N, C-alpha and C positions, 0 to 999 in steps of 0.2 A: 320393670317394663315387661309386658307380656306380648308374646307373639300371637298374631291372629292368622289363622289359616282360613282362606276362603275356599269353599267347595261349592260345586253346583248342586242344586237340589236333585235328589234322586228321581224326581218326577220330571225334571227338565230334559227334554229330548233335543240333542244337538242335531241339526239338519246335516245329513250326509251329502257332501257336494263333490262333484268331479269338475275340474277346470280343464277346458280344452282351448288351447291357443298355441299357435306354431312358434311363438317367440318365448324362449325359456325364461327370460327376465320378467316378462309379463306374468307367466305362470307362477314364478317364485314370489313376486310382489303380491299378487292376488291371494296366493296361499297364505302368506304371512298376515296380510291385512284381515282376511276372513277369519282365520283362526283367532286373532286377537279380539274379535267381536264377542266371543263367548257364546255365540248362537250357532256356529257352523263348525263342522269337522270336515276338513278336506280329506277325502278318502282316496283320491286318485287324480292324475293329471294325464293329459293327452296332447300330443304335438300335431295331430292330423285328424281329419274327420273320421276316417276309418278306425283309427286308434280310439277315438272318443266312443264310438259305438261298441267296440270290443270291451272297453273299460266299463261301460254301462251294463253290458250283458253279464260281465263277471262280478261287478260290485253292487249292482242294484241301488244306485244313489236316490236320494230324495229329489235332488236338484242337479241339473247340468248347467254350467255357465260356459257358453260356447262363443268363440270368436266368429264373426261373420265370414272373414276371408281366411281360409286355411288350405293346405295342400290336399289334393285328391278329392275332397268333398267340401263344399262350403257349409257354413253354419245352418243355412236353411235346409239343405239336403239332410244334414245330420239331425236337425230338429224333427223333420218329417219322419225319419226312421225311428228316432227315440219315442216319439208319440205313437206311431203306428204299432210298434211292438211293446208299448207300455213299459219302457225301460227306466223311466224316471217320472215323478209326479209333476215336476215343473222344469221348464227350460227357459233360461235367460240368455238372450243374445247380447253380447258385448262387442261393440265395434267403434272404430274411429269415424265411420261413416254415419251420417244422420240424414241421408236423403230419403224423402217419402217413399220412393220405390223400394228401397231396401227394407224399410220398416214394414211396408205393406206385404212384401214377399215373406218376411220372417213371421208375421202374424198369420198369414195364410198357411204357412208350414206348421203352425201350431205353437209358436213361441208364446210364453206367458208374459214376457216383458222384453223390451228392447232398450238397452241402456248404452249411452255413448261413453266410450272410454274417457276418463278424466272427470266423470261426474262424481259428486260427493259420495263417499263410502256409504253413508246412511241411505242413499237412494238405491244403491246396489243391494244392500242388506234387505231393504223393504221389498225389493223385487224378488230376492231369493226366498224370503220368508212368506211372501204373499200378503203382507200386512200393509 
C-alpha cells in the first residue's frame, strides 16, 4: 500500500481572511470550517469593530468576514472604514439578522455580500471567493 500526499498546486492562491465576531465560539467555528475548504487561510480574528480595523491594517487580508452586531462599531461602520481605506478587497457581512434595512445598510457601506448565519458553508465560501 502506498501513501498519497495531497498538496495544493503552487499556483493555487489561498484567500487570506480575517474573521470579526464578538462571540469566540463563532470565530473558532468559522475559522475551522473555512480552513477545511482548502480555499481560505484565516490570518486573523477580531472580537470588536475597532480590533477588526486594526487587524486589517496590520495583516492586509484579501477578505474580511464581519459580524453585523459587534461592540464599539457595527459591521457596517467597519465595512465603510475597510473599503474607504482599501484594507481588504472584499467584505462579507455575516449576521443572524436578515431584515431588508440591515442588508441595504450593509450594501451602502460597501459590503460585497450579506450572508445569514446558519447558511450553507458553500454559500459563505462563494461570497468570500466572489464566485
